[in-house]
C-alpha distance (Angstrom), angle and dihedral (degrees) to the residues before:
residue distance angle dihedral
X1 . . .
X2 3.77 . .
X3 3.80 91.6 .
X4 3.80 91.4 52.4
X5 3.80 90.3 50.7
X6 3.80 89.8 50.8
X7 3.81 91.6 50.2
X8 3.80 91.3 47.0
X9 3.79 92.4 48.7
X10 3.80 91.8 49.5
X11 3.82 92.2 51.4
X12 3.77 89.9 47.3
X13 3.79 90.0 53.7
X14 3.77 91.8 47.7
X15 3.78 89.7 47.7
X16 3.81 90.1 52.8
X17 3.79 89.9 49.5
X18 3.80 91.7 51.9
X19 3.81 90.4 47.0
X20 3.79 91.4 51.0
X21 3.80 92.0 49.4
X22 3.80 90.7 48.4
X23 3.79 89.4 50.3
X24 3.79 89.3 48.9
X25 3.80 91.4 51.7
X26 3.79 91.7 49.3
X27 3.79 90.6 48.8
X28 3.80 91.3 50.2
X29 3.80 92.1 51.6
X30 3.80 91.7 46.5
X31 3.81 92.1 47.8
X32 3.80 91.0 49.4
X33 3.80 89.5 51.1
X34 3.80 91.4 48.9
X35 3.79 90.1 47.1
X36 3.80 90.5 55.0
X37 3.80 90.3 51.3
X38 3.80 91.1 50.0
X39 3.80 89.8 50.0
X40 3.81 90.6 54.4
X41 3.81 91.1 48.1
X42 3.81 93.0 46.4
X43 3.79 90.9 50.5
X44 3.81 90.1 50.5
X45 3.83 90.5 49.5
X46 3.80 90.6 52.5
X47 3.79 91.2 49.3
X48 3.81 90.2 50.3
X49 3.81 91.1 51.6
X50 3.81 90.1 49.2
X51 3.81 91.4 48.9
X52 3.82 91.5 51.1
X53 3.80 89.2 48.1
X54 3.83 90.7 51.2
X55 3.82 91.3 50.3
X56 3.80 92.7 47.2
X57 3.81 91.6 47.6
X58 3.81 91.4 48.3
X59 3.81 92.3 50.7
X60 3.81 90.9 48.4
X61 3.80 91.2 50.3
X62 3.80 90.1 50.1
X63 3.80 89.7 50.6
X64 3.78 90.9 54.3
X65 3.80 91.8 45.2
X66 3.82 92.8 49.1
X67 3.79 89.6 58.3
X68 3.80 88.1 69.5
X69 3.82 88.0 66.4
X70 3.82 91.7 59.5
X71 3.80 97.0 78.8
X72 3.80 102.3 135.5
X73 3.81 99.1 -149.9
X74 3.81 95.2 61.0
X75 3.79 119.7 115.0
X76 3.79 121.0 -129.6
X77 3.79 91.8 -103.6
X78 3.79 92.5 50.2
X79 3.78 90.6 48.4
X80 3.83 91.1 48.8
X81 3.80 91.2 51.8
X82 3.81 92.8 48.6
X83 3.81 92.1 44.8
X84 3.81 92.4 48.5
X85 3.79 91.0 51.6
X86 3.80 90.2 47.0
X87 3.84 92.6 51.5
X88 3.81 90.7 49.7
X89 3.80 89.1 55.7
X90 3.83 94.8 45.9
X91 3.82 112.8 48.8
X92 3.82 91.4 179.2
X93 3.85 89.7 70.4
X94 3.81 115.5 76.9
X95 3.81 101.4 176.1
X96 3.82 141.6 15.2
X97 3.80 123.2 -161.3
X98 3.78 137.5 -177.1
X99 3.80 110.5 -149.6
X100 3.75 133.4 -171.1
X101 3.83 121.7 -119.5
X102 3.83 87.8 -93.6
X103 3.84 87.8 56.8
X104 3.78 94.2 -112.2
X105 3.79 112.4 144.9
X106 3.80 113.2 -105.6
X107 3.80 100.5 174.7
X108 3.80 135.7 -12.6
X109 3.77 141.3 -177.9
X110 3.83 128.6 -161.7
X111 3.79 129.6 -144.2
X112 3.80 114.4 -96.5
X113 3.81 88.0 -134.8
X114 3.83 95.3 57.5
X115 3.80 111.7 29.2
X116 3.78 122.6 178.2
X117 3.79 100.1 8.2
X118 3.83 89.7 149.7
X119 3.83 95.8 44.5
X120 3.80 95.2 100.8
X121 3.82 101.7 51.9
X122 3.78 101.8 7.3
X123 3.78 131.2 -124.6
X124 3.84 92.1 -72.7
X125 3.82 90.4 78.5
X126 3.81 89.4 79.0
X127 3.82 99.2 33.3
X128 3.81 93.6 109.2
X129 3.78 96.1 56.4
X130 3.81 91.7 41.4
X131 3.81 91.2 52.0
X132 3.81 91.4 50.4
X133 3.80 91.9 50.6
X134 3.81 93.5 48.4
X135 3.80 92.0 47.2
X136 3.78 89.9 52.5
X137 3.81 91.1 46.1
X138 3.81 89.5 52.0
X139 3.82 91.7 50.8
X140 3.80 93.4 46.5
X141 3.82 95.0 39.0
X142 3.80 86.4 -135.1
X143 3.83 137.1 86.3
X144 3.82 120.0 -73.2
X145 3.82 136.8 -170.9
X146 3.80 127.3 -129.7
X147 3.79 128.8 -140.5
X148 3.79 113.6 -87.1
X149 3.82 122.9 -99.3
X150 3.79 132.4 -158.0
X151 3.83 111.8 -125.4
X152 3.79 114.0 -160.7
X153 3.81 115.6 -143.5
X154 3.78 130.8 -147.1
X155 3.81 93.1 -112.9
X156 3.80 91.5 62.1
X157 3.78 94.5 -101.6
X158 3.79 125.6 106.1
X159 3.77 142.8 -148.4
X160 3.81 131.2 -144.4
X161 3.81 110.2 -138.7
X162 3.79 135.1 -179.7
X163 3.80 126.2 -158.8
X164 3.81 123.8 -135.6
X165 3.81 118.3 -159.8
X166 3.81 125.3 -161.6
X167 3.85 120.0 -176.0
X168 3.83 118.5 -130.5
X169 3.79 116.3 -146.5
X170 3.78 133.1 -180.0
X171 3.79 122.5 -170.2
X172 3.77 90.4 -12.2
X173 3.83 94.0 -52.8
X174 3.81 126.2 112.1
X175 3.81 109.1 -116.0
X176 3.78 100.8 171.5
X177 3.79 146.6 -60.4
X178 3.78 138.3 -85.6
X179 3.82 109.2 -141.0
X180 3.81 119.0 -165.7
X181 3.82 121.7 -173.3
X182 3.80 117.2 -146.8
X183 3.80 126.1 -159.2
X184 3.81 107.4 -138.6
X185 3.80 91.2 -153.0
X186 3.81 91.5 53.4
X187 3.80 91.4 47.1
X188 3.79 88.2 59.9
X189 3.79 93.2 46.7
X190 3.82 97.4 42.7
X191 3.82 105.4 33.8
X192 3.80 101.0 36.1
X193 3.79 119.0 77.1
X194 3.83 112.2 -106.2
X195 3.81 90.3 -128.5
X196 3.83 89.2 73.3
X197 3.82 93.8 54.2
X198 3.82 99.5 43.5
X199 3.79 94.2 75.8
X200 3.81 100.9 11.1
X201 3.75 143.5 46.8
X202 3.82 122.6 -120.0
X203 3.78 124.2 -169.6
X204 3.79 145.2 165.9
X205 3.81 115.1 -119.3
X206 3.78 135.2 179.1
X207 3.80 121.6 -118.3
X208 3.82 89.3 -98.7
X209 3.82 91.9 56.0
X210 3.82 98.8 -99.7
X211 3.81 109.7 149.1
X212 3.81 112.9 -129.8
X213 3.81 104.1 176.1
X214 3.78 135.6 -3.4
X215 3.80 136.0 -161.8
X216 3.81 132.1 175.3
X217 3.79 144.4 38.8
X218 3.80 123.9 -19.3
X219 3.81 124.5 -123.7
X220 3.80 115.0 -62.3
X221 3.84 103.0 161.0
X222 3.76 137.3 47.6
X223 3.81 99.3 -118.8
X224 3.79 119.1 67.5
X225 3.79 123.5 -155.9
X226 3.81 113.2 -161.3
X227 3.81 131.1 -169.9
X228 3.80 127.6 178.1
X229 3.80 131.2 -167.6
X230 3.81 130.2 179.9
X231 3.82 117.5 -116.5
X232 3.80 102.7 -156.6
X233 3.82 115.6 -166.2
X234 3.81 130.1 171.3
X235 3.78 104.9 -81.3
X236 3.80 97.6 1.2
X237 3.79 141.0 47.2
X238 3.81 131.8 -164.3
X239 3.77 135.5 178.2
X240 3.80 121.1 -117.9
X241 3.79 110.5 -146.9
X242 3.80 122.9 -164.5
X243 3.82 118.4 -167.4
X244 3.78 123.4 -170.1
X245 3.79 125.0 -172.4
X246 3.76 98.9 -159.6
X247 3.76 121.9 160.4
X248 3.79 117.8 -100.3
X249 3.83 111.3 -100.4
X250 3.81 117.3 -100.9
X251 3.79 123.8 -101.5
X252 3.83 89.2 -99.5
X253 3.83 102.2 37.8
X254 3.80 97.4 170.8
X255 3.77 143.8 17.7
X256 3.81 92.0 -109.0
X257 3.80 92.2 71.6
X258 3.82 91.9 51.4
X259 3.81 90.3 50.3
X260 3.81 91.1 50.0
X261 3.80 91.0 51.1
X262 3.80 92.1 49.2
X263 3.80 92.9 48.8
X264 3.79 91.2 47.1
X265 3.81 91.9 53.4
X266 3.81 89.6 47.6
X267 3.80 88.5 50.6
X268 3.79 91.5 54.5
X269 3.79 90.3 52.1
X270 3.79 92.6 49.3
X271 3.80 90.6 48.0
X272 3.76 91.6 56.4
X273 3.82 91.6 47.9
X274 3.79 93.8 48.8
X275 3.80 97.2 42.8
X276 3.81 94.8 86.4
X277 3.80 93.6 47.6
X278 3.79 92.7 45.9
X279 3.79 92.6 56.2
X280 3.82 91.2 58.3
X281 3.79 94.0 47.1
X282 3.79 93.2 44.1
X283 3.80 93.0 66.2
X284 3.80 91.9 53.1
X285 3.79 95.5 46.2
X286 3.79 99.8 41.0
X287 3.78 96.7 83.5
X288 3.81 93.8 45.3
X289 3.81 93.2 45.9
X290 3.80 92.1 52.9
X291 3.80 90.9 52.3
X292 3.81 95.2 49.7
X293 3.80 100.1 34.8
X294 3.78 96.6 76.7
X295 3.80 96.2 49.0
X296 3.80 93.0 41.0
X297 3.81 91.5 50.3
X298 3.78 91.3 53.4
X299 3.80 94.2 46.9
X300 3.80 95.7 46.5
X301 3.80 95.9 43.5
X302 3.80 95.0 57.2
X303 3.79 120.1 93.3
X304 3.79 90.7 -174.3
X305 3.76 116.4 89.8
X306 3.84 114.0 -120.6
X307 3.77 122.2 -158.0
X308 3.82 128.9 176.2
X309 3.81 124.5 -164.8
X310 3.79 130.7 -175.4
X311 3.79 126.2 -131.3
X312 3.81 90.8 -84.5
X313 3.82 92.2 55.5
X314 3.82 96.1 -107.7
X315 3.81 117.1 142.6
X316 3.80 110.6 -113.5
X317 3.81 101.7 170.6
X318 3.81 140.0 15.6
X319 3.78 128.3 172.8
X320 3.84 125.3 -136.2
X321 3.81 92.0 -100.3
X322 3.81 90.6 59.8
X323 3.81 92.2 47.3
X324 3.80 90.7 50.5
X325 3.79 90.4 47.0
X326 3.83 95.5 55.8
X327 3.80 95.4 31.0
X328 3.81 94.9 -125.0
X329 3.82 128.8 119.6
X330 3.79 122.3 -117.7
X331 3.81 92.5 -107.1
X332 3.81 92.5 62.0
X333 3.81 92.9 48.6
X334 3.79 106.1 44.3
X335 3.81 112.5 90.2
X336 3.82 93.9 13.3
X337 3.81 116.8 139.9
X338 3.80 132.4 -177.8
X339 2.94 122.6 -3.9
X340 3.81 97.0 39.1
X341 3.85 116.2 -146.8
X342 3.82 90.6 -121.5
X343 3.82 94.5 56.7
X344 3.81 114.3 105.7
X345 3.83 108.8 -116.4
X346 3.79 92.6 -125.5
X347 3.84 91.3 56.6
X348 3.82 100.4 44.1
X349 3.82 93.9 103.9
X350 3.82 93.7 49.4
X351 3.81 94.3 46.0
X352 3.82 90.9 46.0
X353 3.80 91.5 56.8
X354 3.79 91.8 47.8
X355 3.81 93.0 49.7
X356 3.80 90.7 48.6
X357 3.79 88.5 56.9
X358 3.80 90.5 50.5
X359 3.80 92.7 50.9
X360 3.80 89.0 48.7
X361 3.80 89.4 60.0
X362 3.81 101.1 -97.0
X363 3.82 105.2 152.7
X364 3.83 113.8 -131.5
X365 3.81 120.7 -127.2
X366 3.81 114.8 -87.2
X367 3.80 92.7 -130.8
X368 3.80 91.0 61.7
X369 3.78 136.0 -117.0
X370 3.80 125.8 -94.1
X371 3.80 115.7 -133.9
X372 3.78 140.3 159.6
X373 3.82 121.5 -116.8
X374 3.80 128.9 -169.3
X375 3.78 125.8 -133.9
X376 3.80 122.4 -140.9
X377 3.82 90.5 -97.3
X378 3.81 91.2 56.0
X379 3.81 96.2 -102.9
X380 3.81 114.1 145.9
X381 3.80 120.0 -142.8
X382 3.84 133.3 174.8
X383 3.81 120.2 -111.9
X384 3.79 136.3 -176.6
X385 3.83 113.6 -139.4
X386 3.82 125.7 -158.3
X387 3.81 114.1 -171.5
X388 3.80 131.9 -170.9
X389 3.82 134.1 171.1
X390 3.82 115.4 -88.9
X391 3.83 109.9 -133.8
X392 3.79 129.4 -169.0
X393 3.80 127.3 -142.2
X394 3.84 90.7 -82.9
X395 3.81 91.3 55.0
X396 3.79 94.1 -109.2
X397 3.78 119.9 138.8
X398 3.79 110.9 -115.2
X399 3.76 98.1 172.1
X400 3.79 143.9 -54.1
X401 3.81 130.8 -58.5
X402 3.81 116.4 -150.6
X403 3.80 131.1 -165.3
X404 3.82 110.6 -157.5
X405 3.81 122.5 -162.7
X406 3.80 122.6 -166.6
X407 3.83 103.6 -136.4
X408 3.82 96.3 -179.4
X409 3.79 91.4 110.3
X410 3.79 90.9 48.5
X411 3.80 91.1 53.6
X412 3.80 90.2 46.0
X413 3.81 90.4 51.1
X414 3.79 91.1 50.8
X415 3.79 89.8 51.8
X416 3.82 91.2 49.0
X417 3.81 90.2 50.4
X418 3.78 90.2 51.4
X419 3.81 91.2 49.4
X420 3.83 90.5 47.6
X421 3.79 90.3 52.7
X422 3.81 90.1 51.9
X423 3.81 90.5 50.7
X424 3.82 91.0 49.3
X425 3.79 90.0 50.8
X426 3.79 90.5 49.5
X427 3.82 90.1 48.4
X428 3.79 90.6 52.1
X429 3.81 90.3 52.2
X430 3.79 91.6 49.6
X431 3.81 91.7 48.7
X432 3.81 88.9 51.4
X433 3.79 92.7 51.3
X434 3.80 90.9 46.5
X435 3.79 91.2 58.1
X436 3.80 89.6 49.4
X437 3.81 95.5 50.9
X438 3.80 95.2 92.2
X439 3.82 91.7 46.8
X440 3.81 89.9 47.8
X441 3.80 91.9 56.6
X442 3.83 90.0 50.3
X443 3.80 91.7 49.4
X444 3.82 93.1 50.1
X445 3.81 92.2 51.4
X446 3.82 91.0 71.9
X447 3.85 99.4 56.2
X448 3.81 91.4 38.6
X449 3.81 91.4 51.3
X450 3.82 90.3 47.9
X451 3.82 91.3 49.8
X452 3.80 90.0 50.5
X453 3.83 92.1 49.7
X454 3.81 94.5 49.2
X455 3.79 91.6 45.3
X456 3.82 91.5 51.0
X457 3.80 90.6 49.0
X458 3.80 91.2 50.4
X459 3.81 91.2 51.6
X460 3.81 90.6 49.8
X461 3.83 90.9 51.4
X462 3.80 90.8 49.6
X463 3.80 92.1 49.4
X464 3.83 92.3 45.0
X465 3.82 103.3 29.0
X466 3.81 121.0 -163.6
X467 3.80 117.5 -111.3
X468 3.79 90.4 -118.9
X469 3.84 108.9 68.4
X470 3.80 92.0 -163.5
X471 3.80 91.0 54.6
X472 3.81 89.9 47.8
X473 3.82 91.4 50.7
X474 3.78 91.1 49.1
X475 3.83 92.5 49.6
X476 3.81 93.1 47.8
X477 3.79 91.3 47.3
X478 3.81 90.8 53.2
X479 3.81 91.8 48.8
X480 3.79 92.3 50.0
X481 3.81 90.0 48.6
X482 3.80 91.4 53.2
X483 3.83 91.1 47.3
X484 3.81 90.3 53.1
X485 3.83 91.4 49.2
X486 3.80 93.2 50.9
X487 3.83 92.2 45.9
X488 3.80 90.0 50.9
X489 3.81 90.0 49.9
X490 3.82 91.7 52.8
X491 3.78 90.6 46.7
X492 3.80 92.2 52.3
X493 3.81 91.6 54.2
X494 3.80 92.7 49.9
X495 3.83 92.8 43.8
X496 3.81 91.0 53.1
X497 3.80 91.5 56.2
X498 3.83 91.9 44.1
X499 3.82 93.6 50.5
X500 3.77 91.7 47.1
X501 3.83 95.9 50.2
X502 3.81 97.0 40.6
X503 3.78 109.9 106.4
X504 3.80 116.5 -140.3
X505 3.78 139.7 157.1
X506 3.78 117.7 -75.4
X507 3.81 110.7 -97.1
X508 3.78 123.2 168.3
X509 3.75 117.2 -146.0
X510 3.78 142.2 161.8
X511 3.81 109.6 -83.4
X512 3.79 131.0 173.9
X513 3.85 111.8 -121.1
X514 3.81 92.3 -130.0
X515 3.81 89.5 54.1
X516 3.83 91.5 56.4
X517 3.81 89.3 55.0
X518 3.81 95.0 43.7
X519 3.82 92.1 51.6
X520 3.81 92.5 60.6
X521 3.81 96.7 33.5
X522 3.87 93.6 97.5
X523 3.82 89.9 54.0
X524 3.81 93.3 46.5
X525 3.81 91.2 46.0
X526 3.82 90.4 57.0
X527 3.79 93.5 61.0
X528 3.79 94.4 34.8
X529 3.82 91.3 55.8
X530 3.80 91.8 48.8
X531 3.83 94.1 48.3
X532 3.80 96.2 40.3
X533 3.81 95.0 -116.5
X534 3.80 127.8 146.3
X535 3.83 119.1 -137.9
X536 3.80 117.7 -146.1
X537 3.83 119.9 -168.8
X538 3.80 121.6 -161.4
X539 3.80 107.2 -174.9
X540 3.79 128.7 130.8
X541 3.79 119.8 -138.5
X542 3.81 88.1 -139.8
X543 3.80 95.0 67.4
X544 3.82 116.2 114.2
X545 3.79 120.2 -102.1
X546 3.81 120.5 -96.9
X547 3.82 126.1 -134.0
X548 3.80 108.2 -129.6
X549 3.77 148.9 121.0
X550 3.79 98.5 -85.9
X551 3.82 97.5 -150.1
X552 3.82 95.5 47.0
X553 3.81 94.7 48.8
X554 3.80 90.9 46.1
X555 3.80 87.7 54.3
X556 3.83 90.4 51.6
X557 3.81 91.8 51.4
X558 3.80 92.2 45.7
X559 3.82 93.4 49.0
X560 3.80 92.7 49.6
X561 3.82 91.8 46.1
X562 3.80 92.7 49.5
X563 3.80 92.1 48.3
X564 3.81 90.0 51.6
X565 3.81 93.7 48.8
X566 3.80 92.3 47.6
X567 3.81 90.8 50.0
X568 3.82 91.4 53.2
X569 3.81 92.1 44.6
X570 3.82 92.1 54.9
X571 3.82 92.5 47.7
X572 3.79 104.2 97.3
X573 3.82 93.0 -172.8
X574 3.83 94.7 59.1
X575 3.81 115.6 96.5
X576 3.79 119.5 -132.2
X577 3.80 93.5 -116.9
X578 3.82 89.9 56.1
X579 3.81 95.0 52.3
X580 3.79 98.2 107.1
X581 3.79 125.8 147.9
X582 3.81 113.1 -158.7
X583 3.80 124.2 -159.3
X584 3.81 110.5 -168.3
X585 3.80 130.1 -177.8
X586 3.80 120.4 -172.3
X587 3.78 142.9 145.7
X588 3.82 116.7 -97.8
X589 3.75 120.3 -115.0
X590 3.78 120.4 -108.3
X591 3.80 135.3 37.7
X592 3.81 94.6 -35.7
X593 3.81 95.4 59.4
X594 3.82 92.7 111.2
X595 3.81 94.8 44.2
X596 3.84 103.0 53.3
X597 3.79 141.2 30.1
X598 3.81 124.7 -147.4
X599 3.82 117.5 -136.6
X600 3.82 114.3 -164.3
X601 3.83 129.1 -172.8
X602 3.82 109.7 -167.0
X603 3.81 125.3 -171.5
X604 3.80 132.6 178.6
X605 3.79 96.8 -138.0
X606 3.82 129.7 126.0
X607 3.82 93.3 -77.2
X608 3.81 130.1 -128.1
X609 3.81 121.1 -57.8
X610 3.78 121.2 -132.5
X611 3.82 92.8 -112.2
X612 3.82 92.4 53.0
X613 3.81 93.0 42.8
X614 3.82 92.3 62.7
X615 3.84 91.9 59.9
X616 3.80 99.0 28.6
X617 3.82 96.1 119.2
X618 3.82 96.4 32.3
X619 3.83 111.5 121.5
X620 3.84 114.9 -108.4
X621 3.82 92.1 11.6
X622 3.80 111.1 127.0
X623 3.79 140.0 154.7
X624 3.81 93.6 -156.1
X625 3.79 121.2 98.0
X626 3.80 92.4 -132.9
X627 3.81 99.3 26.1
X628 3.81 124.7 126.4
X629 3.81 96.7 -148.4
X630 3.81 92.4 -132.4
X631 3.81 102.9 96.9
X632 3.81 102.6 87.2
X633 3.81 92.7 33.3
X634 3.81 91.1 55.4
X635 3.81 91.3 43.4
X636 3.79 92.0 56.1
X637 3.83 91.4 45.0
X638 3.81 91.5 52.6
X639 3.83 92.8 49.2
X640 3.81 92.8 46.7
X641 3.82 90.1 50.3
X642 3.80 86.6 57.8
X643 3.80 90.5 52.3
X644 3.80 94.4 -106.5
X645 3.80 133.8 112.2
X646 3.81 135.7 -127.0
X647 3.81 126.8 -146.4
X648 3.80 140.4 156.2
X649 3.79 137.5 -148.7
X650 3.82 138.7 175.2
X651 3.79 117.6 -83.1
X652 3.79 121.0 -138.0
X653 2.95 129.0 -92.8
X654 3.81 88.5 7.6
X655 3.78 140.7 -28.2
X656 3.80 136.4 49.4
X657 3.81 135.5 -78.0
X658 3.81 118.5 -146.9
X659 3.81 111.8 -165.3
X660 3.80 132.3 -175.7
X661 3.81 134.4 169.1
X662 3.80 132.2 -136.9
X663 3.83 129.1 -169.8
X664 3.79 117.1 -108.3
X665 3.79 127.0 -134.6
X666 3.81 87.8 -108.5
X667 3.83 91.7 63.3
X668 3.82 92.1 49.4
X669 3.81 93.0 50.0
X670 3.81 93.3 47.2
């Protein structure tokens, strides 16, 4: 009875093994089939991305080409000839118009390939979308696209069109618009490679799924593969949809699956042949395997290197993790004394002294000791060593047991964190400059206009010289002097932005406090002039120099100043005469007055509420609609890296004071 149970159990086990292998084979075939489907979908996604890129590139090229039609001294006939030639070369454009600043049509020309598309309902059917696009183009000072419109034709068909508006300016004044009308269907046929439409169908759709235009082959297979990508344009966005009706892959889509099936069947055959031999060997190996399994499991599962040494400093045991760490086999490590083969040659003397202290009974620190080991190929890597006495069953010390941790990854992570912080700081500076771009253009208009005026006056004096040559020379000299002053003023504004954005390595140097403020004063003046805010600086030239990274501290001052000006600008109860931003630098009172300097940025805004104050320095927390939430967090990080501290407090009678400290050159020398 027992023998029959044994036979039955064995067949059950073999049956389970066969079932598992069959399941494995089925899973492999299914996974291969799914992989083939994913390959088809991935290829379609790549083609969709390429199609969107082709459309975007084609629209950008058209934008650049349309600018050639904006020459202001052309007559209407010349413009018509150029526009007609342009429309013949670009079938996707059905109409070009020149419009006045009030958007009334001044002159237009239609494509010879699609004449009279607006004859049935007139051009006014799309006036709303065209007006919106031109208004946006005027605000952005750059071209913009309108929402598409369906234009019904007299033959019962229709056409989906989209207007493109480009502002025309002369001497800084808007003189009109160039309006180009695109056919969405022709965009697909002209700007998308024909290889995508031979076996597939591409179309424009709205965000709600409404199909606007379609180009390509109709459905020829049962399974549909679909890919969608967003085409984002200034003022308008559409979705490009690519549909492919490719046949579903076969049950065996590639040779790899057939090979796997063949090897699996061969494996089953080998298993049956080896089963009888394995049963005989299993009895002999079972006792030995049980004895070694526990120790082997412990040794192989550890990622910490273990090393044991006797009282003479010879290595008596190492685990596989330690061997892998130093790149040496066990045979080359066991029995080794000083110097160890993994000690760097330049550190042998230092490590020898430290090991002598250990063997003399000097207890190592519990927090571990950092050292540098050398792999077999000569590579150095940092390690953290924890050592403890090795005791036998009688409680006698027979050596030392060491746990060795490879901290290379930890050091690499710290370096990556430092690099990430630098990139975040650079991003914050770029975001700051981006917000100042519009103010910068306004600020440069004044010196450029002055230069133009003086230059024009000089030309007039040269063409109509004064009777007195000395008086003429004096007048021209004064004009040239004023031109040089205004050019230098414009250059200082541009240089301030360039120096602030330029990324460079951190270098701490001695800098006068007033110089830090003067370097960012052109940038602060831009926003202050726009918001109607007065900047007051309280900083003595006699104050000691500070040791800092000039660019980082300038960013801190600029961020705090901008926050203060924005707070006062948004405060509707604050009068214009009271909008004063104060930047104050002074020495603190007490024994540390020679070691630190206090920098204060004081505004007269509404102050900081209690809810906002709790998360003020939390990364990515912001109360601004377009804020990043990194400004104050990065400011505090920069100050703390310099050894200082940042704090804030209410200002009386209203407003907020942000204060931070920096070490002086006196503290560094002492």
